[in-house]
DOVO-958476 format. One record per atom (N, C-alpha, C): y, z, x; residue number from 0; residue in one letter; atom name. Coordinates in Angstrom, 3 decimals. Each point is the difference from the previous one (the first is absolute). Layout:
<vopa <Y; Z; X>; NUM; 'A'; 'CA'>
...
// end
This chain:
<vopa <150.729; 82.607; 220.011>; 0; 'X'; 'N'>
<vopa <-1.304; 0.606; 0.253>; 0; 'X'; 'CA'>
<vopa <-0.918; -0.343; -1.170>; 0; 'X'; 'C'>
<vopa <-1.215; -0.430; 0.306>; 1; 'X'; 'N'>
<vopa <-0.915; -0.357; -1.073>; 1; 'X'; 'CA'>
<vopa <-0.593; 1.251; -0.653>; 1; 'X'; 'C'>
<vopa <-0.578; -0.191; -1.159>; 2; 'X'; 'N'>
<vopa <-0.492; 1.117; -0.808>; 2; 'X'; 'CA'>
<vopa <-1.060; 0.821; 0.733>; 2; 'X'; 'C'>
<vopa <-0.941; -0.663; 0.656>; 3; 'X'; 'N'>
<vopa <-1.063; 0.739; 0.697>; 3; 'X'; 'CA'>
<vopa <0.564; 0.854; 1.134>; 3; 'X'; 'C'>
<vopa <0.927; -0.556; 0.758>; 4; 'X'; 'N'>
<vopa <0.615; 0.762; 1.088>; 4; 'X'; 'CA'>
<vopa <0.794; 1.180; -0.551>; 4; 'X'; 'C'>
<vopa <0.712; -0.229; -1.086>; 5; 'X'; 'N'>
<vopa <0.780; 1.073; -0.620>; 5; 'X'; 'CA'>
<vopa <-0.917; 1.091; -0.549>; 5; 'X'; 'C'>
<vopa <-1.083; -0.382; -0.651>; 6; 'X'; 'N'>
<vopa <-0.970; 0.985; -0.502>; 6; 'X'; 'CA'>
<vopa <-0.606; 0.783; 1.164>; 6; 'X'; 'C'>
<vopa <-0.280; -0.675; 1.107>; 7; 'X'; 'N'>
<vopa <-0.521; 0.684; 1.185>; 7; 'X'; 'CA'>
<vopa <0.985; 1.007; 0.562>; 7; 'X'; 'C'>
<vopa <1.279; -0.340; -0.017>; 8; 'X'; 'N'>
<vopa <1.030; 0.936; 0.461>; 8; 'X'; 'CA'>
<vopa <0.005; 1.236; -0.885>; 8; 'X'; 'C'>
<vopa <-0.035; -0.186; -1.317>; 9; 'X'; 'N'>
<vopa <-0.007; 1.160; -0.902>; 9; 'X'; 'CA'>
<vopa <-1.282; 0.820; 0.150>; 9; 'X'; 'C'>
<vopa <-1.133; -0.646; 0.262>; 10; 'X'; 'N'>
<vopa <-1.246; 0.760; 0.236>; 10; 'X'; 'CA'>
<vopa <0.162; 0.923; 1.204>; 10; 'X'; 'C'>
<vopa <0.666; -0.493; 1.053>; 11; 'X'; 'N'>
<vopa <0.221; 0.837; 1.182>; 11; 'X'; 'CA'>
<vopa <0.997; 1.118; -0.285>; 11; 'X'; 'C'>
<vopa <0.965; -0.256; -0.862>; 12; 'X'; 'N'>
<vopa <1.032; 0.990; -0.280>; 12; 'X'; 'CA'>
<vopa <-0.442; 1.080; -0.989>; 12; 'X'; 'C'>
<vopa <-0.804; -0.383; -0.992>; 13; 'X'; 'N'>
<vopa <-0.459; 0.970; -1.005>; 13; 'X'; 'CA'>
<vopa <-1.391; 0.455; 0.406>; 13; 'X'; 'C'>
<vopa <-0.040; 1.084; 0.734>; 14; 'X'; 'N'>
<vopa <-1.266; 0.468; 0.561>; 14; 'X'; 'CA'>
<vopa <-0.779; 0.915; -0.946>; 14; 'X'; 'C'>
<vopa <0.619; 0.506; -1.018>; 15; 'X'; 'N'>
<vopa <-0.683; 0.879; -0.959>; 15; 'X'; 'CA'>
<vopa <-0.927; -0.849; -0.864>; 15; 'X'; 'C'>
<vopa <-1.281; 0.148; 0.196>; 16; 'X'; 'N'>
<vopa <-1.001; -0.799; -0.706>; 16; 'X'; 'CA'>
<vopa <-0.073; 0.313; -1.488>; 16; 'X'; 'C'>
<vopa <0.692; 1.055; -0.454>; 17; 'X'; 'N'>
<vopa <-0.004; 0.343; -1.412>; 17; 'X'; 'CA'>
<vopa <1.135; -0.672; -0.761>; 17; 'X'; 'C'>
<vopa <0.852; -0.752; 0.702>; 18; 'X'; 'N'>
<vopa <1.151; -0.619; -0.651>; 18; 'X'; 'CA'>
<vopa <-0.208; -1.495; -0.167>; 18; 'X'; 'C'>
<vopa <-0.067; -0.432; -1.245>; 19; 'X'; 'N'>
<vopa <-0.025; -1.425; -0.294>; 19; 'X'; 'CA'>
<vopa <1.429; -0.509; 0.081>; 19; 'X'; 'C'>
<vopa <0.146; -1.308; 0.197>; 20; 'X'; 'N'>
<vopa <1.342; -0.566; 0.067>; 20; 'X'; 'CA'>
<vopa <-0.005; -1.448; -0.439>; 20; 'X'; 'C'>
<vopa <1.185; -0.449; -0.402>; 21; 'X'; 'N'>
<vopa <0.178; -1.354; -0.507>; 21; 'X'; 'CA'>
<vopa <1.143; -0.636; 0.788>; 21; 'X'; 'C'>
<vopa <-0.242; -1.207; 0.489>; 22; 'X'; 'N'>
<vopa <0.965; -0.721; 0.814>; 22; 'X'; 'CA'>
<vopa <0.631; -1.129; -0.814>; 22; 'X'; 'C'>
<vopa <1.318; -0.099; 0.109>; 23; 'X'; 'N'>
<vopa <0.746; -1.032; -0.704>; 23; 'X'; 'CA'>
<vopa <0.434; -1.095; 0.971>; 23; 'X'; 'C'>
<vopa <0.372; -1.136; -0.553>; 24; 'X'; 'N'>
<vopa <0.243; -1.226; 0.753>; 24; 'X'; 'CA'>
<vopa <0.955; 0.134; 1.186>; 24; 'X'; 'C'>
<vopa <1.037; 0.796; -0.115>; 25; 'X'; 'N'>
<vopa <1.012; 0.071; 1.055>; 25; 'X'; 'CA'>
<vopa <-0.183; 1.188; 0.942>; 25; 'X'; 'C'>
<vopa <-1.145; 0.695; -0.093>; 26; 'X'; 'N'>
<vopa <-0.292; 1.063; 0.952>; 26; 'X'; 'CA'>
<vopa <0.110; 1.413; -0.519>; 26; 'X'; 'C'>
<vopa <0.321; 0.162; -1.280>; 27; 'X'; 'N'>
<vopa <0.084; 1.343; -0.567>; 27; 'X'; 'CA'>
<vopa <-1.390; 0.470; -0.383>; 27; 'X'; 'C'>
<vopa <-0.260; 1.253; 0.333>; 28; 'X'; 'N'>
<vopa <-1.296; 0.618; -0.275>; 28; 'X'; 'CA'>
<vopa <0.233; 1.197; -0.918>; 28; 'X'; 'C'>
<vopa <-0.773; 0.072; -1.070>; 29; 'X'; 'N'>
<vopa <0.034; 1.153; -0.892>; 29; 'X'; 'CA'>
<vopa <-1.276; 0.778; 0.245>; 29; 'X'; 'C'>
<vopa <0.154; 1.240; 0.454>; 30; 'X'; 'N'>
<vopa <-1.137; 0.871; 0.271>; 30; 'X'; 'CA'>
<vopa <-0.318; 0.760; -1.274>; 30; 'X'; 'C'>
<vopa <-1.259; -0.039; -0.405>; 31; 'X'; 'N'>
<vopa <-0.434; 0.688; -1.214>; 31; 'X'; 'CA'>
<vopa <-0.776; 1.243; 0.410>; 31; 'X'; 'C'>
<vopa <0.653; 1.136; -0.104>; 32; 'X'; 'N'>
<vopa <-0.527; 1.249; 0.533>; 32; 'X'; 'CA'>
<vopa <-1.197; 0.508; -0.789>; 32; 'X'; 'C'>
<vopa <0.032; -0.089; -1.320>; 33; 'X'; 'N'>
<vopa <-1.100; 0.500; -0.824>; 33; 'X'; 'CA'>
<vopa <-0.407; -1.076; -1.000>; 33; 'X'; 'C'>
<vopa <-0.593; -1.095; 0.479>; 34; 'X'; 'N'>
<vopa <-0.259; -1.124; -0.902>; 34; 'X'; 'CA'>
<vopa <-1.301; 0.087; -0.780>; 34; 'X'; 'C'>
<vopa <-0.723; 1.098; 0.070>; 35; 'X'; 'N'>
<vopa <-1.309; 0.076; -0.650>; 35; 'X'; 'CA'>
<vopa <0.080; -0.300; -1.488>; 35; 'X'; 'C'>
<vopa <1.120; 0.356; -0.636>; 36; 'X'; 'N'>
<vopa <0.134; -0.215; -1.433>; 36; 'X'; 'CA'>
<vopa <0.512; -1.401; -0.350>; 36; 'X'; 'C'>
<vopa <0.362; -0.776; 0.988>; 37; 'X'; 'N'>
<vopa <0.569; -1.333; -0.264>; 37; 'X'; 'CA'>
<vopa <-1.061; -1.069; 0.196>; 37; 'X'; 'C'>
<vopa <-0.303; -0.704; -1.055>; 38; 'X'; 'N'>
<vopa <-0.969; -1.084; 0.127>; 38; 'X'; 'CA'>
<vopa <0.616; -1.209; 0.691>; 38; 'X'; 'C'>
<vopa <1.252; -0.259; -0.269>; 39; 'X'; 'N'>
<vopa <0.672; -1.180; 0.538>; 39; 'X'; 'CA'>
<vopa <1.024; 0.434; 1.046>; 39; 'X'; 'C'>
<vopa <-0.423; 0.034; 1.262>; 40; 'X'; 'N'>
<vopa <0.890; 0.445; 1.065>; 40; 'X'; 'CA'>
<vopa <1.226; -0.904; 0.119>; 40; 'X'; 'C'>
<vopa <-0.196; -1.302; -0.093>; 41; 'X'; 'N'>
<vopa <1.119; -0.935; 0.105>; 41; 'X'; 'CA'>
<vopa <0.994; 0.228; -1.133>; 41; 'X'; 'C'>
<vopa <-0.491; 0.209; -1.194>; 42; 'X'; 'N'>
<vopa <0.881; 0.244; -1.143>; 42; 'X'; 'CA'>
<vopa <0.791; 1.287; 0.156>; 42; 'X'; 'C'>
<vopa <-0.668; 1.028; 0.481>; 43; 'X'; 'N'>
<vopa <0.684; 1.279; 0.223>; 43; 'X'; 'CA'>
<vopa <1.083; -0.155; 1.071>; 43; 'X'; 'C'>
<vopa <-0.322; -0.721; 1.072>; 44; 'X'; 'N'>
<vopa <0.971; -0.218; 1.071>; 44; 'X'; 'CA'>
<vopa <1.171; -0.850; -0.485>; 44; 'X'; 'C'>
<vopa <-0.264; -1.020; -0.803>; 45; 'X'; 'N'>
<vopa <1.079; -0.830; -0.547>; 45; 'X'; 'CA'>
<vopa <0.961; 0.844; -0.844>; 45; 'X'; 'C'>
<vopa <-0.556; 0.867; -0.822>; 46; 'X'; 'N'>
<vopa <0.835; 0.866; -0.843>; 46; 'X'; 'CA'>
<vopa <0.881; 0.891; 0.853>; 46; 'X'; 'C'>
<vopa <-0.590; 0.608; 1.023>; 47; 'X'; 'N'>
<vopa <0.763; 0.882; 0.882>; 47; 'X'; 'CA'>
<vopa <1.081; -0.778; 0.744>; 47; 'X'; 'C'>
<vopa <-0.351; -1.175; 0.541>; 48; 'X'; 'N'>
<vopa <0.957; -0.773; 0.783>; 48; 'X'; 'CA'>
<vopa <1.092; -0.616; -0.876>; 48; 'X'; 'C'>
<vopa <-0.332; -0.348; -1.229>; 49; 'X'; 'N'>
<vopa <1.026; -0.540; -0.905>; 49; 'X'; 'CA'>
<vopa <1.093; 1.033; -0.231>; 49; 'X'; 'C'>
<vopa <-0.369; 1.268; 0.038>; 50; 'X'; 'N'>
<vopa <0.970; 1.080; -0.190>; 50; 'X'; 'CA'>
<vopa <0.684; 0.383; 1.311>; 50; 'X'; 'C'>
<vopa <-0.773; 0.139; 1.078>; 51; 'X'; 'N'>
<vopa <0.531; 0.537; 1.259>; 51; 'X'; 'CA'>
<vopa <0.414; -1.065; 1.005>; 51; 'X'; 'C'>
<vopa <-0.332; -1.254; -0.233>; 52; 'X'; 'N'>
<vopa <0.268; -1.037; 0.988>; 52; 'X'; 'CA'>
<vopa <1.375; -0.623; -0.027>; 52; 'X'; 'C'>
<vopa <0.445; -0.460; -1.163>; 53; 'X'; 'N'>
<vopa <1.296; -0.684; -0.030>; 53; 'X'; 'CA'>
<vopa <1.161; 0.920; 0.392>; 53; 'X'; 'C'>
<vopa <0.935; -0.575; 0.737>; 54; 'X'; 'N'>
<vopa <1.201; 0.736; 0.396>; 54; 'X'; 'CA'>
<vopa <0.977; -0.054; -1.167>; 54; 'X'; 'C'>
<vopa <0.449; 1.172; -0.426>; 55; 'X'; 'N'>
<vopa <0.964; 0.086; -1.101>; 55; 'X'; 'CA'>
<vopa <1.265; 0.662; 0.520>; 55; 'X'; 'C'>
<vopa <1.118; -0.667; -0.162>; 56; 'X'; 'N'>
<vopa <1.278; 0.524; 0.495>; 56; 'X'; 'CA'>
<vopa <0.258; 1.409; -0.539>; 56; 'X'; 'C'>
<vopa <0.421; 0.879; 0.889>; 57; 'X'; 'N'>
<vopa <0.345; 1.356; -0.387>; 57; 'X'; 'CA'>
<vopa <-1.172; 0.933; -0.203>; 57; 'X'; 'C'>
<vopa <-1.214; -0.478; 0.249>; 58; 'X'; 'N'>
<vopa <-1.175; 0.861; -0.176>; 58; 'X'; 'CA'>
<vopa <-0.624; 0.305; 1.354>; 58; 'X'; 'C'>
<vopa <-0.915; 0.938; -0.001>; 59; 'X'; 'N'>
<vopa <-0.696; 0.343; 1.245>; 59; 'X'; 'CA'>
<vopa <-0.938; -1.118; 0.449>; 59; 'X'; 'C'>
<vopa <-0.218; -1.019; -0.827>; 60; 'X'; 'N'>
<vopa <-0.861; -1.125; 0.379>; 60; 'X'; 'CA'>
<vopa <0.579; -0.798; 1.171>; 60; 'X'; 'C'>
<vopa <1.272; 0.197; 0.296>; 61; 'X'; 'N'>
<vopa <0.609; -0.681; 1.138>; 61; 'X'; 'CA'>
<vopa <-0.182; 0.743; 1.306>; 61; 'X'; 'C'>
<vopa <-0.436; 1.259; -0.084>; 62; 'X'; 'N'>
<vopa <-0.199; 0.809; 1.196>; 62; 'X'; 'CA'>
<vopa <-1.213; -0.495; 0.773>; 62; 'X'; 'C'>
<vopa <0.020; 0.195; 1.315>; 63; 'X'; 'N'>
<vopa <-1.163; -0.370; 0.805>; 63; 'X'; 'CA'>
<vopa <-0.028; 0.809; 1.281>; 63; 'X'; 'C'>
<vopa <-1.183; 0.064; 0.579>; 64; 'X'; 'N'>
<vopa <-0.208; 0.575; 1.316>; 64; 'X'; 'CA'>
<vopa <-0.802; -1.002; 0.813>; 64; 'X'; 'C'>
<vopa <0.092; 0.089; 1.309>; 65; 'X'; 'N'>
<vopa <-0.702; -0.939; 0.874>; 65; 'X'; 'CA'>
<vopa <-0.888; 0.788; 0.953>; 65; 'X'; 'C'>
<vopa <-1.272; -0.387; 0.061>; 66; 'X'; 'N'>
<vopa <-0.952; 0.611; 0.918>; 66; 'X'; 'CA'>
<vopa <-0.387; -1.049; 1.033>; 66; 'X'; 'C'>
<vopa <0.309; 0.270; 1.257>; 67; 'X'; 'N'>
<vopa <-0.394; -0.892; 1.089>; 67; 'X'; 'CA'>
<vopa <-1.477; 0.250; 0.276>; 67; 'X'; 'C'>
<vopa <-0.805; -1.040; -0.013>; 68; 'X'; 'N'>
<vopa <-1.448; 0.163; 0.127>; 68; 'X'; 'CA'>
<vopa <-0.492; 0.108; 1.443>; 68; 'X'; 'C'>
<vopa <0.881; -0.081; 0.952>; 69; 'X'; 'N'>
<vopa <-0.383; 0.199; 1.392>; 69; 'X'; 'CA'>
<vopa <-1.035; -0.998; 0.467>; 69; 'X'; 'C'>
<vopa <-1.242; 0.465; 0.208>; 70; 'X'; 'N'>
<vopa <-1.073; -0.851; 0.510>; 70; 'X'; 'CA'>
<vopa <-0.371; -1.134; -0.961>; 70; 'X'; 'C'>
<vopa <0.153; 0.246; -1.297>; 71; 'X'; 'N'>
<vopa <-0.217; -1.063; -0.972>; 71; 'X'; 'CA'>
<vopa <1.353; -0.667; -0.181>; 71; 'X'; 'C'>
<vopa <0.111; -1.241; 0.363>; 72; 'X'; 'N'>
<vopa <1.285; -0.685; -0.027>; 72; 'X'; 'CA'>
<vopa <0.574; -0.044; -1.409>; 72; 'X'; 'C'>
<vopa <1.276; 0.296; -0.118>; 73; 'X'; 'N'>
<vopa <0.683; -0.085; -1.277>; 73; 'X'; 'CA'>
<vopa <0.460; 1.355; -0.492>; 73; 'X'; 'C'>
<vopa <0.361; 0.022; -1.275>; 74; 'X'; 'N'>
<vopa <0.546; 1.195; -0.629>; 74; 'X'; 'CA'>
<vopa <-0.551; 0.132; -1.411>; 74; 'X'; 'C'>
<vopa <0.037; 1.225; -0.525>; 75; 'X'; 'N'>
<vopa <-0.240; 0.244; -1.412>; 75; 'X'; 'CA'>
<vopa <1.316; 0.489; -0.578>; 75; 'X'; 'C'>
<vopa <0.398; -0.623; -1.090>; 76; 'X'; 'N'>
<vopa <1.227; 0.404; -0.683>; 76; 'X'; 'CA'>
<vopa <-0.407; 0.758; -1.255>; 76; 'X'; 'C'>
<vopa <0.516; 1.219; -0.115>; 77; 'X'; 'N'>
<vopa <-0.291; 0.850; -1.146>; 77; 'X'; 'CA'>
<vopa <1.138; -0.098; -1.005>; 77; 'X'; 'C'>
<vopa <-0.253; 0.479; -1.194>; 78; 'X'; 'N'>
<vopa <1.014; 0.028; -1.042>; 78; 'X'; 'CA'>
<vopa <-0.010; 1.340; -0.701>; 78; 'X'; 'C'>
<vopa <0.460; 0.020; -1.223>; 79; 'X'; 'N'>
<vopa <0.081; 1.266; -0.719>; 79; 'X'; 'CA'>
<vopa <-1.332; 0.428; -0.604>; 79; 'X'; 'C'>
<vopa <-0.996; -0.870; -0.023>; 80; 'X'; 'N'>
<vopa <-1.339; 0.380; -0.470>; 80; 'X'; 'CA'>
<vopa <-0.912; 0.106; 1.223>; 80; 'X'; 'C'>
<vopa <-0.630; 1.156; 0.211>; 81; 'X'; 'N'>
<vopa <-0.786; 0.214; 1.221>; 81; 'X'; 'CA'>
<vopa <-1.235; -0.886; 0.149>; 81; 'X'; 'C'>
<vopa <-0.451; -0.613; -1.083>; 82; 'X'; 'N'>
<vopa <-1.210; -0.820; 0.065>; 82; 'X'; 'CA'>
<vopa <0.287; -1.498; 0.033>; 82; 'X'; 'C'>
<vopa <1.272; -0.353; 0.187>; 83; 'X'; 'N'>
<vopa <0.400; -1.405; 0.101>; 83; 'X'; 'CA'>
<vopa <0.573; -0.208; 1.401>; 83; 'X'; 'C'>
<vopa <-0.691; -0.831; 0.777>; 84; 'X'; 'N'>
<vopa <0.353; -0.239; 1.401>; 84; 'X'; 'CA'>
<vopa <0.042; -1.499; 0.262>; 84; 'X'; 'C'>
<vopa <0.907; -0.435; 0.851>; 85; 'X'; 'N'>
<vopa <0.099; -1.423; 0.301>; 85; 'X'; 'CA'>
<vopa <-0.085; -0.218; 1.498>; 85; 'X'; 'C'>
<vopa <-0.879; -0.912; 0.399>; 86; 'X'; 'N'>
<vopa <-0.154; -0.333; 1.409>; 86; 'X'; 'CA'>
<vopa <0.984; -1.099; 0.382>; 86; 'X'; 'C'>
<vopa <0.671; 0.206; 1.122>; 87; 'X'; 'N'>
<vopa <0.880; -1.016; 0.582>; 87; 'X'; 'CA'>
<vopa <-0.560; -0.313; 1.379>; 87; 'X'; 'C'>
<vopa <-0.385; -1.240; 0.189>; 88; 'X'; 'N'>
<vopa <-0.586; -0.421; 1.277>; 88; 'X'; 'CA'>
<vopa <1.044; -0.122; 1.093>; 88; 'X'; 'C'>
<vopa <-0.443; 0.011; 1.252>; 89; 'X'; 'N'>
<vopa <0.917; 0.009; 1.132>; 89; 'X'; 'CA'>
<vopa <0.829; -1.275; 0.162>; 89; 'X'; 'C'>
<vopa <-0.397; -1.097; -0.608>; 90; 'X'; 'N'>
<vopa <0.762; -1.242; 0.134>; 90; 'X'; 'CA'>
<vopa <0.817; -0.320; -1.253>; 90; 'X'; 'C'>
<vopa <-0.029; 0.885; -0.994>; 91; 'X'; 'N'>
<vopa <0.675; -0.305; -1.265>; 91; 'X'; 'CA'>
<vopa <1.516; 0.189; 0.035>; 91; 'X'; 'C'>
<vopa <0.503; 1.181; 0.297>; 92; 'X'; 'N'>
<vopa <1.463; 0.127; -0.062>; 92; 'X'; 'CA'>
<vopa <0.645; -0.623; 1.230>; 92; 'X'; 'C'>
<vopa <1.138; -0.653; -0.210>; 93; 'X'; 'N'>
<vopa <0.708; -0.604; 1.128>; 93; 'X'; 'CA'>
<vopa <0.549; 1.080; 0.926>; 93; 'X'; 'C'>
<vopa <0.391; 1.110; -0.580>; 94; 'X'; 'N'>
<vopa <0.529; 1.117; 0.776>; 94; 'X'; 'CA'>
<vopa <-0.991; 1.149; -0.087>; 94; 'X'; 'C'>
<vopa <-0.113; 0.788; 1.050>; 95; 'X'; 'N'>
<vopa <-1.003; 1.073; 0.060>; 95; 'X'; 'CA'>
<vopa <0.569; 1.391; -0.275>; 95; 'X'; 'C'>
<vopa <1.238; 0.091; -0.434>; 96; 'X'; 'N'>
<vopa <0.568; 1.324; -0.278>; 96; 'X'; 'CA'>
<vopa <-0.711; 0.613; -1.206>; 96; 'X'; 'C'>
<vopa <0.027; 1.316; -0.082>; 97; 'X'; 'N'>
<vopa <-0.637; 0.687; -1.117>; 97; 'X'; 'CA'>
<vopa <0.595; -0.456; -1.330>; 97; 'X'; 'C'>
<vopa <1.302; -0.181; -0.047>; 98; 'X'; 'N'>
<vopa <0.660; -0.456; -1.229>; 98; 'X'; 'CA'>
<vopa <-0.480; -1.397; -0.392>; 98; 'X'; 'C'>
<vopa <-0.051; -0.923; 0.954>; 99; 'X'; 'N'>
<vopa <-0.433; -1.367; -0.298>; 99; 'X'; 'CA'>
<vopa <-1.452; -0.032; -0.465>; 99; 'X'; 'C'>
<vopa <-0.864; 0.764; 0.679>; 100; 'X'; 'N'>
<vopa <-1.417; 0.051; -0.387>; 100; 'X'; 'CA'>
<vopa <-0.134; 0.612; -1.388>; 100; 'X'; 'C'>
<vopa <0.734; 1.080; -0.262>; 101; 'X'; 'N'>
<vopa <-0.061; 0.656; -1.303>; 101; 'X'; 'CA'>
<vopa <0.459; -0.901; -1.128>; 101; 'X'; 'C'>
<vopa <1.101; -0.707; 0.204>; 102; 'X'; 'N'>
<vopa <0.496; -0.918; -1.024>; 102; 'X'; 'CA'>
<vopa <-0.974; -1.155; -0.224>; 102; 'X'; 'C'>
<vopa <-0.605; -0.484; 1.086>; 103; 'X'; 'N'>
<vopa <-0.978; -1.081; -0.100>; 103; 'X'; 'CA'>
<vopa <-1.214; 0.474; -0.811>; 103; 'X'; 'C'>
<vopa <-0.515; 1.186; 0.330>; 104; 'X'; 'N'>
<vopa <-1.147; 0.547; -0.720>; 104; 'X'; 'CA'>
<vopa <0.314; 0.291; -1.455>; 104; 'X'; 'C'>
<vopa <1.201; 0.522; -0.246>; 105; 'X'; 'N'>
<vopa <0.403; 0.280; -1.380>; 105; 'X'; 'CA'>
<vopa <0.060; -1.294; -0.811>; 105; 'X'; 'C'>
<vopa <0.474; -1.075; 0.608>; 106; 'X'; 'N'>
<vopa <0.054; -1.292; -0.687>; 106; 'X'; 'CA'>
<vopa <-1.416; -0.509; -0.307>; 106; 'X'; 'C'>
<vopa <-0.931; 0.201; 0.936>; 107; 'X'; 'N'>
<vopa <-1.390; -0.397; -0.239>; 107; 'X'; 'CA'>
<vopa <-0.589; 0.804; -1.157>; 107; 'X'; 'C'>
<vopa <0.266; 1.321; -0.020>; 108; 'X'; 'N'>
<vopa <-0.489; 0.850; -1.084>; 108; 'X'; 'CA'>
<vopa <0.583; -0.448; -1.335>; 108; 'X'; 'C'>
<vopa <1.274; -0.365; 0.009>; 109; 'X'; 'N'>
<vopa <0.631; -0.474; -1.238>; 109; 'X'; 'CA'>
<vopa <-0.696; -1.256; -0.517>; 109; 'X'; 'C'>
<vopa <-0.268; -0.944; 0.901>; 110; 'X'; 'N'>
<vopa <-0.704; -1.227; -0.414>; 110; 'X'; 'CA'>
<vopa <-1.386; 0.331; -0.550>; 110; 'X'; 'C'>
<vopa <-0.719; 0.874; 0.699>; 111; 'X'; 'N'>
<vopa <-1.326; 0.383; -0.491>; 111; 'X'; 'CA'>
<vopa <0.091; 0.716; -1.340>; 111; 'X'; 'C'>
<vopa <1.035; 0.822; -0.182>; 112; 'X'; 'N'>
<vopa <0.166; 0.746; -1.242>; 112; 'X'; 'CA'>
<vopa <0.423; -0.851; -1.176>; 112; 'X'; 'C'>
<vopa <0.499; -1.183; 0.268>; 113; 'X'; 'N'>
<vopa <0.365; -0.897; -1.092>; 113; 'X'; 'CA'>
<vopa <-1.034; -1.120; -0.188>; 113; 'X'; 'C'>
<vopa <-0.608; -0.483; 1.094>; 114; 'X'; 'N'>
<vopa <-1.034; -1.041; -0.107>; 114; 'X'; 'CA'>
<vopa <-1.344; 0.578; -0.436>; 114; 'X'; 'C'>
<vopa <-0.351; 1.172; 0.552>; 115; 'X'; 'N'>
<vopa <-1.235; 0.734; -0.334>; 115; 'X'; 'CA'>
<vopa <-1.274; -0.819; 0.238>; 115; 'X'; 'C'>
<vopa <-0.031; -0.755; 1.110>; 116; 'X'; 'N'>
<vopa <-1.188; -0.798; 0.337>; 116; 'X'; 'CA'>
<vopa <-0.907; 0.766; 0.957>; 116; 'X'; 'C'>
<vopa <-1.126; 0.453; -0.503>; 117; 'X'; 'N'>
<vopa <-0.987; 0.718; 0.802>; 117; 'X'; 'CA'>
<vopa <-0.775; -1.004; 0.841>; 117; 'X'; 'C'>
<vopa <-0.150; 0.307; 1.303>; 118; 'X'; 'N'>
<vopa <-0.771; -0.900; 0.868>; 118; 'X'; 'CA'>
<vopa <-1.261; 0.673; 0.546>; 118; 'X'; 'C'>
<vopa <-0.090; 1.331; -0.132>; 119; 'X'; 'N'>
<vopa <-1.188; 0.703; 0.501>; 119; 'X'; 'CA'>
<vopa <-0.104; 1.366; -0.666>; 119; 'X'; 'C'>
<vopa <-1.229; 0.395; -0.330>; 120; 'X'; 'N'>
<vopa <-0.277; 1.345; -0.522>; 120; 'X'; 'CA'>
<vopa <-1.038; 0.638; 0.906>; 120; 'X'; 'C'>
<vopa <0.331; 1.158; 0.535>; 121; 'X'; 'N'>
<vopa <-0.926; 0.761; 0.849>; 121; 'X'; 'CA'>
<vopa <-0.499; 1.171; -0.839>; 121; 'X'; 'C'>
<vopa <-1.174; -0.176; -0.583>; 122; 'X'; 'N'>
<vopa <-0.577; 1.003; -0.897>; 122; 'X'; 'CA'>
<vopa <-0.878; 0.945; 0.811>; 122; 'X'; 'C'>
<vopa <0.497; 1.194; 0.221>; 123; 'X'; 'N'>
<vopa <-0.717; 0.990; 0.804>; 123; 'X'; 'CA'>
<vopa <-0.547; 1.138; -0.853>; 123; 'X'; 'C'>
<vopa <-0.118; -0.228; -1.297>; 124; 'X'; 'N'>
<vopa <-0.465; 1.090; -0.877>; 124; 'X'; 'CA'>
<vopa <-1.401; 0.477; 0.360>; 124; 'X'; 'C'>
<vopa <-0.867; -0.897; 0.407>; 125; 'X'; 'N'>
<vopa <-1.352; 0.428; 0.395>; 125; 'X'; 'CA'>
<vopa <0.032; 0.848; 1.265>; 125; 'X'; 'C'>
<vopa <0.918; -0.284; 0.902>; 126; 'X'; 'N'>
<vopa <0.119; 0.754; 1.241>; 126; 'X'; 'CA'>
<vopa <0.542; 1.404; -0.241>; 126; 'X'; 'C'>
<vopa <0.693; 0.180; -1.135>; 127; 'X'; 'N'>
<vopa <0.617; 1.297; -0.301>; 127; 'X'; 'CA'>
<vopa <-1.023; 1.004; -0.508>; 127; 'X'; 'C'>
<vopa <-1.169; -0.454; -0.396>; 128; 'X'; 'N'>
<vopa <-1.005; 0.917; -0.529>; 128; 'X'; 'CA'>
<vopa <0.224; 0.259; -1.461>; 128; 'X'; 'C'>
<vopa <-0.738; 0.978; -0.587>; 129; 'X'; 'N'>
<vopa <0.133; 0.290; -1.423>; 129; 'X'; 'CA'>
<vopa <1.416; 0.436; -0.367>; 129; 'X'; 'C'>
<vopa <0.501; -0.531; -1.149>; 130; 'X'; 'N'>
<vopa <1.350; 0.258; -0.452>; 130; 'X'; 'CA'>
<vopa <0.185; 1.349; -0.530>; 130; 'X'; 'C'>
// end
């Protein structure tokens, strides 16, 4: 999925206009709930994802949940940090079981958490009103 299409998917999924978010190369999105104090949204998201993204054996970073998006094709894979979400498109995993989708999404989050390549920043601070 190209960056613009992926950003469009996250725009449809994150409907709260007060939440800024940062998209990483492999589909992981870091939602910044109170970014008014952060001048560099990408930097803040990189810091958060560097900590919460990589899978570490024996830690809660390996845990995941899978949300079926229904009308929006694909899934969102959650992890142990509530503001780190990874999109898995409908043609990505070879198998469609919840376990296969979750492992696929977790692997994408791990890559994003180690590569830390930002591809899009959705700055909604102006939409949130006065801080």
